[in-house]
C-alpha positions as CSV (number, residue, x, y, z in Angstrom):
1,M,-33.4,-25.3,-16.5
2,T,-35.0,-28.1,-15.0
3,Y,-37.9,-27.5,-16.7
4,V,-36.4,-27.3,-20.0
5,D,-34.3,-30.9,-18.8
6,E,-37.9,-32.3,-18.2
7,G,-38.2,-32.0,-22.1
8,H,-40.3,-28.7,-22.4
9,G,-39.1,-26.4,-25.0
10,H,-37.3,-23.3,-24.6
11,R,-40.6,-21.1,-26.1
12,E,-42.8,-23.1,-23.7
13,A,-40.7,-22.4,-20.4
14,A,-40.4,-18.8,-21.2
15,R,-44.2,-18.5,-21.8
16,H,-44.7,-20.8,-18.5
17,F,-42.3,-18.4,-16.7
18,R,-43.1,-15.2,-18.2
19,V,-39.7,-14.3,-19.4
20,S,-38.4,-13.8,-22.8
21,P,-37.0,-16.8,-24.8
22,K,-33.7,-15.2,-24.5
23,S,-33.7,-15.7,-21.0
24,V,-34.2,-19.4,-21.2
25,N,-31.7,-20.1,-24.2
26,D,-29.0,-18.2,-22.7
27,P,-28.3,-20.2,-19.6
28,V,-29.4,-23.0,-21.6
29,K,-26.7,-22.5,-24.4
30,L,-24.1,-21.8,-21.4
31,R,-24.4,-25.0,-19.4
32,R,-24.0,-26.6,-22.8
33,E,-21.0,-25.4,-23.6
34,T,-18.9,-24.9,-20.1
35,G,-21.2,-27.9,-18.3
36,L,-21.8,-25.0,-15.6
37,L,-24.3,-22.0,-14.9
38,T,-21.6,-19.8,-13.8
39,P,-21.6,-16.4,-15.5
40,R,-18.6,-16.2,-17.6
41,Q,-16.0,-13.3,-16.9
42,Q,-17.2,-9.8,-18.1
43,G,-14.8,-7.5,-20.1
44,N,-11.7,-8.1,-21.9
45,G,-9.9,-9.0,-19.2
46,G,-6.9,-6.2,-19.4
47,G,-3.5,-6.8,-19.7
48,H,-3.2,-6.6,-23.6
49,G,-4.0,-3.1,-24.6
50,K,-1.8,-0.9,-26.5
51,L,-0.6,0.8,-23.5
52,V,0.5,-2.2,-21.6
53,G,4.0,-1.9,-22.9
54,V,4.2,1.4,-22.3
55,A,2.9,1.6,-18.8
56,G,6.2,2.4,-16.9
57,W,6.7,5.0,-18.8
58,L,3.0,7.0,-18.8
59,K,3.7,6.7,-15.1
60,A,7.0,8.1,-14.9
61,R,6.0,11.0,-17.3
62,V,3.1,12.1,-15.2
63,M,4.8,11.9,-12.1
64,A,8.1,13.9,-13.3
65,K,5.4,16.5,-15.4
66,G,2.8,16.7,-12.6
67,E,0.3,18.7,-14.8
68,I,0.7,17.1,-18.0
69,T,-2.6,16.9,-20.0
70,L,-3.9,14.0,-21.6
71,N,-3.7,15.3,-25.3
72,E,0.0,16.1,-24.4
73,L,0.4,12.6,-23.2
74,V,-1.3,11.6,-26.3
75,A,0.9,14.0,-28.5
76,E,3.7,12.3,-26.6
77,L,2.6,8.7,-27.2
78,A,2.3,9.1,-30.9
79,Q,5.9,11.0,-31.4
80,T,8.0,8.7,-29.1
81,H,6.3,5.4,-29.6
82,S,4.6,5.6,-32.5
83,I,1.0,4.3,-30.6
84,A,-1.9,6.3,-31.5
85,V,-4.5,6.1,-28.9
86,H,-7.6,8.3,-28.1
87,R,-7.4,10.7,-24.8
88,A,-10.1,8.3,-22.9
89,T,-7.6,5.2,-23.2
90,V,-4.7,6.8,-21.9
91,W,-6.9,8.0,-19.2
92,R,-8.4,4.2,-18.6
93,M,-4.8,3.5,-17.8
94,L,-4.1,6.3,-15.8
95,R,-6.6,5.5,-13.4
96,G,-5.5,1.6,-13.4
97,L,-2.4,3.0,-12.4
98,G,-3.7,4.6,-9.6
99,L,-3.0,8.1,-11.2
100,T,-6.1,10.3,-10.5
101,H,-6.6,13.8,-11.6
102,K,-7.5,16.5,-9.1
103,K,-8.0,19.9,-9.6
104,S,-5.6,22.3,-7.5
105,P,-7.9,24.7,-5.5
106,A,-8.2,28.3,-6.3
107,G,-5.1,30.3,-5.5
108,A,-3.0,27.0,-4.5
């Protein structure tokens, strides 16, 4: 950053430090927009997906039935709440709620 602040161009700085021009442009742009060089938060922040409103229902449903499959949950969500989601979305929500899936050992 200091090298660019001293008046050198972005491409010149990239050549000087043997990095890509993008590695120079991105921090310069970040500092211009935010005034800082701290990285932006990654991800979407959570808390606003399709399943947020039914998180309690999902948890209760899994706790009540126990051996329910993701496909069954997807079908029930579509039927009872008119929410169409992929089973991976349901799995991410369940994982976020602390509900993991462990197969029972044979004969248990």
